[in-house]
C-alpha positions in Angstrom: 0.0 0.0 0.0 1.4 3.4 -1.1 1.8 6.0 1.6 -0.1 9.3 1.3 2.5 12.0 0.9 0.1 14.9 0.4 0.3 18.0 2.7 -0.7 17.3 6.2 -3.9 19.2 7.2 -3.4 21.6 10.1 -6.2 22.0 12.7 -6.3 24.6 15.3 -5.3 23.1 18.7 -6.4 24.1 22.2 -3.2 23.4 24.1 -4.9 20.7 26.1 -3.8 17.9 23.7 -1.8 15.2 25.6 1.4 13.6 24.7 0.9 9.8 24.2 3.1 6.9 25.4 2.1 3.3 24.7 -1.2 4.5 23.3 -2.1 6.2 26.6 -2.2 9.9 27.4 0.5 11.2 29.7 0.5 14.2 32.0 2.4 16.2 29.4 0.3 18.5 27.2 0.8 20.8 24.2 0.4 24.0 26.3 3.4 23.0 28.4 5.4 22.7 25.2 4.2 26.1 24.0 5.1 27.7 27.3 8.6 26.1 27.2 9.3 27.0 23.5 7.5 30.3 23.1 7.7 32.3 26.2 10.5 34.6 25.0 8.4 37.0 22.9 11.4 39.3 22.3 13.2 36.6 20.5 13.4 37.5 16.8 11.6 34.4 15.5 8.8 34.5 17.9 8.4 38.3 17.8 7.9 37.9 14.0 5.2 35.3 14.5 3.6 37.4 17.2 3.6 40.4 14.8 1.8 38.3 12.2 -0.7 37.2 14.8 -1.4 40.8 16.0 -2.0 41.9 12.4 -4.2 38.9 11.8 -6.2 39.8 14.9 -6.7 43.4 13.6 -7.8 42.0 10.3 -10.2 39.5 11.9 -8.6 36.5 10.4 -6.9 35.1 13.5 -9.1 32.0 13.8 -7.2 30.2 11.1 -3.7 28.7 11.6 -0.4 30.1 10.5 1.1 28.4 7.4 4.9 28.3 7.6 5.8 28.0 3.9 3.2 30.2 2.3 4.5 32.8 -0.2 3.0 35.5 2.0 2.0 35.7 5.6 -1.7 36.5 5.6 -4.7 36.4 3.2 -7.7 38.6 3.9 -11.2 37.5 3.2 -11.3 39.6 0.1 -8.1 38.0 -1.2 -5.5 40.7 -0.3 -2.1 39.1 0.2 -0.1 40.6 3.1 3.5 40.3 4.1 4.3 41.2 7.8 7.8 42.2 8.7 8.9 43.0 12.2 11.8 44.7 13.9 12.6 45.9 17.4 15.2 48.1 19.1 15.4 45.7 22.1 16.4 42.0 21.8 16.3 39.2 24.4 20.1 39.1 24.7 22.4 41.6 26.3 23.0 44.7 24.1 25.5 47.5 24.1 23.0 49.7 22.2 19.6 49.4 20.7 19.4 47.5 17.5 19.3 49.2 14.1 15.9 48.9 12.6 15.9 47.0 9.4 13.2 45.1 7.5 13.7 42.3 4.9 12.0 43.2 1.6 13.9 40.7 -0.5 12.0 39.5 -3.6 11.6 35.7 -3.4 10.7 32.6 -5.4 7.4 31.5 -4.1 6.9 27.9 -3.0 4.1 26.2 -5.0 2.5 23.6 -2.7 0.7 21.9 -5.7 3.9 21.3 -7.7 6.1 20.9 -4.6 8.6 23.3 -6.2 9.7 26.9 -6.3 8.2 29.3 -8.9 10.7 30.5 -11.4 9.8 34.2 -11.2 11.5 36.1 -8.3 9.3 38.9 -7.0 7.6 40.3 -3.9 4.7 37.9 -3.4 2.3 40.0 -1.4 0.0 42.9 -2.4 0.8 45.0 0.6 3.4 45.1 3.4 2.8 45.8 7.1 6.0 46.7 8.8 5.6 46.1 12.6 7.9 48.0 14.8 8.2 47.1 18.5 9.3 50.7 19.4 9.8 50.4 23.1 13.2 51.4 24.4 13.3 50.3 28.1 14.2 46.6 28.7 12.6 46.7 32.2 9.2 47.5 30.8 9.3 46.1 27.2 6.2 43.9 26.7 5.4 42.7 23.1 1.9 41.9 24.4 1.3 45.6 25.1 -0.1 46.8 21.8 0.7 50.4 22.6 4.4 49.5 22.3 3.9 48.7 18.6 3.7 50.9 15.5 2.6 49.6 12.1 3.6 51.0 8.8 1.4 50.0 5.8 2.8 50.2 2.3 1.6 48.7 -1.0 4.1 46.4 -2.7 3.8 48.5 -5.9 5.7 51.3 -4.1 8.5 49.0 -3.1 8.7 47.6 -6.6 8.8 51.1 -8.2 11.1 52.8 -5.7 13.4 50.1 -4.5 12.9 47.2 -6.9 16.1 45.2 -6.2 16.7 46.3 -2.6 17.0 43.4 -0.1 16.5 45.3 3.2 15.2 48.7 4.2 15.9 50.7 7.3 13.3 52.8 9.2 14.5 56.1 7.6 14.4 54.6 4.1 10.9 53.2 4.8 9.6 56.6 6.0 10.9 58.2 2.8 8.4 56.0 0.9 5.5 57.6 2.9 3.9 54.5 4.4 0.7 55.0 6.4 1.4 54.7 10.1 -1.2 52.8 12.1 -1.8 51.6 15.6 -3.5 48.4 16.5 -7.2 48.7 15.6 -6.4 50.8 12.5 -4.5 48.3 10.3 -7.6 46.9 8.6 -9.0 50.3 7.8 -5.6 51.5 6.6 -5.3 48.5 4.2 -8.9 49.1 3.1 -7.8 52.6 2.0 -5.5 51.0 -0.5 -7.8 48.1 -1.4 -11.4 49.2 -1.0 -13.8 46.2 -0.8 
């Protein structure tokens, strides 16, 4: 019998799911793993995922699950493809000075899940970028769950493609020169709607 090697469907989990040993549930659960692996929200990787989740919440599309290998981060109900990029002045490790703010805007070869291969054309895959900046500057009080500590800058991909077509990264000053729309949490959906009216 041939094994099914199609994509594994992902279902939203509660955290109460148990680890199993010898076909019996143990005392270990998924929430414990999440707490162990994901409690450092100032870590670059987790802060990036947190920023995606915050934007998804603002857009009202947070009940789905994150897809790791998609060509873009989020898809709105109206079909707008969104790329979320995050940066922060403060990192979880010891620093001699605040980090330089820089966002990755590199064009990519999208992964095609149907053909199990990369697309040939290298481009920016999303319709719009949301640059999420954790702007807080005090390590004693930094809290990525405090939505007031974040600023969001919304910019259509067309602007990046026309102004910085081959650029791999962009600093905060370079980004501001492109006149993105600055938004707080609760304003991102409306801001994107100004560019893509439904």
